[in-house]
C-alpha positions as CSV (number, residue, x, y, z in Angstrom):
1,X,-22.9,2.8,-68.0
2,X,-26.1,0.8,-67.4
3,X,-25.8,0.8,-63.7
4,X,-29.5,1.4,-63.1
5,X,-30.1,-2.1,-64.7
6,X,-27.6,-4.0,-62.5
7,X,-29.2,-5.8,-59.5
8,X,-27.7,-5.3,-56.0
9,X,-26.3,-8.7,-55.7
10,X,-24.1,-8.1,-58.7
11,X,-23.2,-4.5,-57.6
12,X,-22.1,-5.7,-54.1
13,X,-19.3,-7.6,-55.9
14,X,-17.4,-4.6,-57.0
15,X,-14.9,-4.6,-54.2
16,X,-14.4,-8.2,-54.3
17,X,-13.5,-8.0,-58.0
18,X,-11.1,-5.1,-57.8
19,X,-8.3,-7.4,-58.6
20,X,-9.8,-8.0,-62.1
21,X,-9.6,-4.2,-62.7
22,X,-6.0,-3.9,-61.4
23,X,-4.9,-6.2,-64.2
24,X,-5.8,-3.6,-66.7
25,X,-4.0,-0.3,-65.7
26,X,-4.9,1.6,-68.8
27,X,-8.7,1.5,-68.2
28,X,-10.8,4.6,-68.1
29,X,-13.5,2.9,-65.9
30,X,-13.7,0.2,-63.4
31,X,-15.7,-2.6,-64.9
32,X,-15.9,-5.3,-62.2
33,X,-17.0,-8.7,-63.4
34,X,-20.0,-10.3,-61.5
35,X,-19.0,-12.9,-59.0
36,X,-20.6,-15.2,-56.4
37,X,-21.5,-13.5,-53.2
38,X,-18.8,-14.3,-50.6
39,X,-19.5,-14.4,-46.9
40,X,-16.6,-12.8,-44.8
41,X,-15.0,-15.5,-42.6
42,X,-15.2,-14.4,-38.9
43,X,-11.7,-13.6,-37.6
44,X,-10.8,-13.7,-34.0
45,X,-10.0,-10.2,-32.9
46,X,-8.1,-11.2,-29.8
47,X,-4.6,-12.8,-30.4
48,X,-3.1,-15.5,-28.2
49,X,-0.9,-12.8,-26.7
50,X,-4.1,-11.1,-25.5
51,X,-4.0,-8.1,-28.1
52,X,-7.4,-6.8,-29.2
53,X,-6.8,-6.6,-33.0
54,X,-10.2,-4.8,-33.5
55,X,-9.1,-2.1,-31.1
56,X,-5.7,-1.9,-32.7
57,X,-7.4,-1.5,-36.1
58,X,-9.5,1.3,-35.0
59,X,-6.5,3.0,-33.2
60,X,-4.5,2.8,-36.5
61,X,-7.5,4.3,-38.4
62,X,-7.5,7.2,-36.0
63,X,-3.8,7.8,-36.2
64,X,-3.7,7.8,-39.9
65,X,-6.8,10.0,-40.0
66,X,-5.1,12.4,-37.8
67,X,-2.0,12.2,-40.1
68,X,-4.3,13.0,-43.1
69,X,-5.7,16.0,-41.3
70,X,-2.2,17.4,-40.7
71,X,-1.2,16.6,-44.2
72,X,-4.1,18.7,-45.5
73,X,-2.9,21.5,-43.2
74,X,0.7,21.1,-44.5
75,X,-0.4,21.1,-48.2
76,X,-2.6,24.3,-47.5
77,X,0.2,26.1,-45.9
78,X,2.7,25.1,-48.7
79,X,0.3,26.4,-51.3
80,X,-0.3,29.7,-49.5
81,X,3.4,30.1,-48.9
82,X,4.0,29.7,-52.7
83,X,1.4,32.2,-53.5
84,X,2.6,34.8,-50.9
85,X,6.2,34.4,-52.2
86,X,5.0,35.1,-55.7
87,X,3.2,38.1,-54.6
88,X,6.2,39.5,-52.6
89,X,8.4,39.0,-55.8
90,X,5.8,41.0,-57.8
91,X,5.5,43.8,-55.2
92,X,9.3,44.0,-55.2
93,X,9.3,44.4,-58.9
94,X,6.6,47.2,-58.6
95,X,8.6,49.0,-55.9
96,X,11.7,49.0,-58.1
97,X,9.8,50.4,-61.0
98,X,8.1,53.0,-58.7
99,X,11.5,54.1,-57.3
100,X,12.8,54.5,-60.8
101,X,9.9,56.7,-61.8
102,X,10.3,58.8,-58.6
103,X,13.9,59.4,-59.4
104,X,13.0,60.6,-62.9
105,X,10.3,62.8,-61.5
106,X,12.7,64.3,-59.1
107,X,15.2,65.0,-61.8
108,X,12.6,66.7,-63.9
109,X,11.3,68.8,-61.0
110,X,14.9,69.8,-60.2
111,X,15.5,70.9,-63.7
112,X,12.3,73.0,-63.7
113,X,13.1,74.6,-60.5
114,X,16.6,75.5,-61.7
115,X,15.1,77.0,-64.9
116,X,12.7,79.2,-62.8
117,X,15.5,80.3,-60.6
118,X,17.6,81.4,-63.5
119,X,14.6,83.5,-64.9
120,X,13.9,85.1,-61.4
121,X,15.3,88.2,-59.8
122,X,13.5,91.4,-61.0
123,X,9.8,91.7,-60.6
124,X,7.7,90.9,-63.7
125,X,6.8,94.5,-64.4
126,X,10.4,95.7,-64.2
127,X,11.4,93.0,-66.7
128,X,8.6,94.0,-69.1
129,X,9.6,97.7,-68.9
130,X,13.4,96.9,-69.6
131,X,12.6,94.4,-72.3
132,X,13.6,95.5,-75.9
133,X,10.7,93.4,-77.3
134,X,7.7,93.5,-75.0
135,X,5.8,90.9,-77.1
136,X,8.7,88.4,-76.8
137,X,8.6,89.0,-73.0
138,X,4.9,88.4,-72.8
139,X,5.3,85.1,-74.8
140,X,8.1,84.1,-72.6
141,X,6.0,84.8,-69.5
142,X,3.2,82.6,-70.9
143,X,5.7,79.8,-71.2
144,X,7.0,80.4,-67.7
145,X,3.3,80.0,-66.4
146,X,3.0,76.9,-68.4
147,X,6.3,75.7,-66.8
148,X,5.0,76.5,-63.3
149,X,1.7,74.5,-64.0
150,X,4.0,71.6,-65.3
151,X,6.1,71.8,-62.2
152,X,3.1,71.6,-59.9
153,X,1.9,68.6,-61.9
154,X,5.3,67.0,-61.4
155,X,5.1,67.6,-57.7
156,X,1.7,66.1,-57.5
157,X,2.8,63.1,-59.5
158,X,5.8,62.7,-57.2
159,X,3.5,62.8,-54.2
160,X,1.2,60.1,-55.6
161,X,4.2,57.9,-56.5
162,X,5.7,58.2,-53.0
163,X,2.3,57.2,-51.5
164,X,2.0,54.3,-53.8
165,X,5.5,53.1,-52.8
166,X,4.7,53.4,-49.2
167,X,1.5,51.2,-49.8
168,X,3.5,48.7,-51.7
169,X,6.0,48.5,-49.0
170,X,3.2,48.0,-46.4
171,X,1.7,45.3,-48.6
172,X,5.0,43.6,-49.0
173,X,5.5,43.7,-45.3
174,X,2.1,42.2,-44.7
175,X,2.6,39.4,-47.2
176,X,5.9,38.6,-45.6
177,X,4.3,38.3,-42.2
178,X,1.7,35.9,-43.7
179,X,4.5,33.9,-45.4
180,X,6.4,33.5,-42.0
181,X,3.1,32.4,-40.4
182,X,2.5,29.8,-43.0
183,X,6.1,28.5,-42.8
184,X,5.4,28.0,-39.2
185,X,2.1,26.3,-39.8
186,X,3.8,24.1,-42.3
187,X,6.5,23.2,-39.9
188,X,3.9,22.4,-37.2
189,X,1.8,20.3,-39.4
190,X,5.0,18.4,-40.6
191,X,5.8,17.6,-36.9
192,X,2.2,16.4,-36.4
193,X,2.3,14.2,-39.5
194,X,5.5,12.6,-38.4
195,X,4.3,12.1,-34.9
196,X,1.0,10.3,-35.9
197,X,2.8,8.1,-38.5
198,X,5.5,7.3,-36.1
199,X,2.9,6.3,-33.5
200,X,1.0,4.0,-36.0
201,X,4.3,2.4,-37.2
202,X,5.2,1.7,-33.6
203,X,1.8,0.1,-32.9
204,X,2.1,-2.1,-36.1
205,X,5.7,-3.0,-35.2
206,X,4.6,-4.6,-31.9
207,X,2.5,-7.2,-33.9
208,X,3.7,-10.6,-34.9
209,X,3.4,-11.8,-38.5
210,X,0.2,-13.7,-37.9
211,X,-1.3,-10.8,-36.0
212,X,-0.5,-8.5,-38.9
213,X,-2.2,-10.9,-41.3
214,X,-5.3,-11.0,-39.1
215,X,-5.3,-7.2,-38.8
216,X,-5.2,-7.0,-42.6
217,X,-8.1,-9.3,-42.8
218,X,-10.0,-7.2,-40.3
219,X,-9.3,-4.0,-42.3
220,X,-10.4,-5.7,-45.5
221,X,-13.7,-7.0,-43.9
222,X,-14.4,-3.5,-42.5
223,X,-14.2,-2.0,-45.8
224,X,-16.2,-4.8,-47.4
225,X,-19.0,-4.4,-44.9
226,X,-19.1,-0.7,-45.3
227,X,-19.2,-1.1,-49.2
228,X,-21.9,-3.7,-49.0
229,X,-24.0,-1.5,-46.7
230,X,-23.6,1.4,-49.1
231,X,-24.6,-0.7,-52.2
232,X,-27.5,-2.2,-50.3
233,X,-29.0,1.2,-50.0
234,X,-29.7,0.9,-53.7
235,X,-27.5,4.0,-54.5
236,X,-25.8,2.3,-57.4
237,X,-29.1,1.7,-59.2
238,X,-29.6,5.5,-59.1
239,X,-26.2,6.5,-60.4
240,X,-26.3,6.9,-64.2
241,X,-24.0,9.8,-65.0
242,X,-21.9,9.6,-68.2
243,X,-18.3,10.7,-68.2
244,X,-17.3,13.7,-70.2
245,X,-14.0,13.7,-72.2
246,X,-12.2,15.5,-69.5
247,X,-13.6,13.0,-67.0
248,X,-12.1,10.1,-69.0
249,X,-8.7,11.9,-69.2
250,X,-8.6,12.5,-65.4
251,X,-9.7,8.8,-64.7
252,X,-7.0,7.4,-67.1
253,X,-4.4,9.5,-65.3
254,X,-5.4,8.4,-61.9
255,X,-5.7,4.7,-62.8
256,X,-2.3,4.8,-64.5
257,X,-0.8,5.7,-61.1
258,X,-2.1,2.4,-59.5
259,X,0.7,0.7,-57.6
260,X,2.7,4.0,-56.9
261,X,3.3,4.5,-53.1
262,X,1.5,7.0,-50.9
263,X,3.7,9.8,-49.6
264,X,2.3,12.7,-47.7
265,X,2.7,16.1,-49.5
266,X,3.5,14.3,-52.7
267,X,2.1,15.3,-56.2
268,X,3.8,12.8,-58.3
269,X,5.1,11.6,-60.5
270,X,6.6,8.8,-58.4
271,X,4.3,9.0,-55.3
272,X,1.1,10.8,-54.2
273,X,-1.0,11.7,-51.3
274,X,-4.8,11.6,-51.6
275,X,-5.4,15.1,-52.9
276,X,-2.0,15.2,-54.8
277,X,-3.4,12.3,-56.9
278,X,-6.8,13.9,-57.6
279,X,-5.4,17.4,-58.3
280,X,-2.7,16.1,-60.7
281,X,-5.3,13.9,-62.4
282,X,-7.4,16.9,-63.2
283,X,-4.3,19.0,-64.1
284,X,-3.5,16.3,-66.7
285,X,-7.1,16.7,-67.9
286,X,-6.5,20.4,-68.5
287,X,-8.5,21.6,-65.5
288,X,-6.8,22.9,-62.4
289,X,-8.4,22.4,-59.0
290,X,-7.4,23.3,-55.4
291,X,-4.5,21.2,-53.9
292,X,-6.1,19.9,-50.8
293,X,-9.2,17.7,-50.1
294,X,-10.7,20.4,-47.8
295,X,-10.3,23.2,-50.5
296,X,-11.6,20.8,-53.1
297,X,-14.8,20.3,-50.9
298,X,-15.1,24.1,-50.3
299,X,-14.5,25.4,-53.8
300,X,-15.7,22.8,-56.3
301,X,-19.4,22.4,-57.2
302,X,-21.3,19.8,-55.2
303,X,-23.4,17.2,-56.9
304,X,-25.7,14.6,-55.5
305,X,-24.5,11.0,-55.2
306,X,-27.2,9.9,-57.6
307,X,-25.8,12.2,-60.2
308,X,-22.3,11.0,-59.8
309,X,-20.2,10.2,-62.8
310,X,-16.7,8.9,-63.4
311,X,-14.2,11.7,-62.8
312,X,-16.1,13.2,-59.9
313,X,-14.4,13.5,-56.5
314,X,-15.8,11.8,-53.4
315,X,-14.8,13.6,-50.3
316,X,-14.7,11.5,-47.1
317,X,-15.1,12.1,-43.3
318,X,-16.8,15.0,-41.7
319,X,-13.6,17.1,-41.8
320,X,-13.0,16.5,-45.5
321,X,-9.6,14.9,-44.7
322,X,-9.7,12.4,-47.6
323,X,-10.6,12.5,-51.3
324,X,-10.9,9.8,-54.0
325,X,-11.8,9.7,-57.7
326,X,-14.9,7.9,-58.7
327,X,-14.3,5.6,-61.6
328,X,-17.7,3.9,-62.2
329,X,-19.6,0.9,-61.0
330,X,-19.4,1.8,-57.3
331,X,-15.6,2.0,-57.3
332,X,-12.9,4.6,-56.6
333,X,-9.2,5.0,-57.2
334,X,-7.2,6.7,-54.4
335,X,-4.0,7.0,-52.5
336,X,-5.1,5.5,-49.1
337,X,-2.5,6.2,-46.4
338,X,1.2,5.8,-45.5
339,X,2.5,2.3,-46.2
340,X,-0.1,1.8,-49.0
341,X,-0.1,2.4,-52.7
342,X,-2.6,4.0,-55.1
343,X,-5.3,1.4,-55.5
344,X,-9.0,0.8,-56.4
345,X,-11.6,0.3,-53.5
346,X,-15.2,0.5,-52.9
347,X,-16.7,4.0,-53.1
348,X,-18.7,3.3,-49.8
349,X,-15.8,1.8,-47.9
350,X,-15.4,4.9,-45.9
351,X,-18.0,7.5,-44.7
352,X,-18.9,9.8,-47.5
353,X,-19.2,13.6,-46.8
354,X,-20.1,14.5,-50.4
355,X,-19.3,14.6,-54.1
356,X,-17.8,17.4,-56.1
357,X,-17.4,17.9,-59.9
358,X,-14.3,19.7,-61.1
359,X,-15.5,20.4,-64.6
360,X,-19.1,21.3,-63.8
């Protein structure tokens, strides 16, 4: 993409030119146009009513961050509950099949026992002496011995089947307990999400219109400052990774969702949370990845930032509570938080934990 030849002044304008990218929703890369350097206009952080808007901004960031952490916990519990439910269904199917097999073995063993009973009574030497055809008796005795061996085999198989059924029942019980635990974890996380979002919404509702406008300006400037610092490190000059065909498909899917609302726990098609967007984008590219940002960080191969390419996922914050997709030229597409929509932002506008590559 020629990033290495771009000077840092041009690169620093990526975020300022995001509007140019937003006008082309079908793009597979972000290709911001160079623009003059703008200097952020200082904004008073204290309103006439005495509110410290910078402190409010930081408080809102903290509340929405905690909501994101709870959302990851909710999504993880939901995925585990789905998996455990499927395993319980599979175990139930196996138990039914095992019970049918055990019933069949019992019938066969009962029939063999009845046959042996009918042939019993006199001792073997007496039956031989009374027999009209000794050879026929001896042949029959051999078949009886074979039948006895077969009966012992049936009994052994019955024992094994019963033991298997007992183990399957224990496994199903254990999975059920895990399912219930994850349902409780999911409910707890859901309460925490609603609590944090409600607190943030209450805080924002207390602001006047002009205060909200100044607060939005502060948020924009904070992101701009972080992005500029990230680009000023020279990192963009080192990034030269070329997108694969799967990368391009994932990026196209993600950028096609621009403008759709954030909703915690959502995986589309009408709304997304951060990891719902990235997991569905890669599913559309034909490559399944973990559902949550934390599991994406844990399970997917890590790559250096300098080796980053469009389609890679950038994991943010020390607790891996947010994820975005890199789309090139120092930009990302992501679902930010409640009240916002899927959008393009600067890759360095939040603290980067690391980068993972789904199709490594």
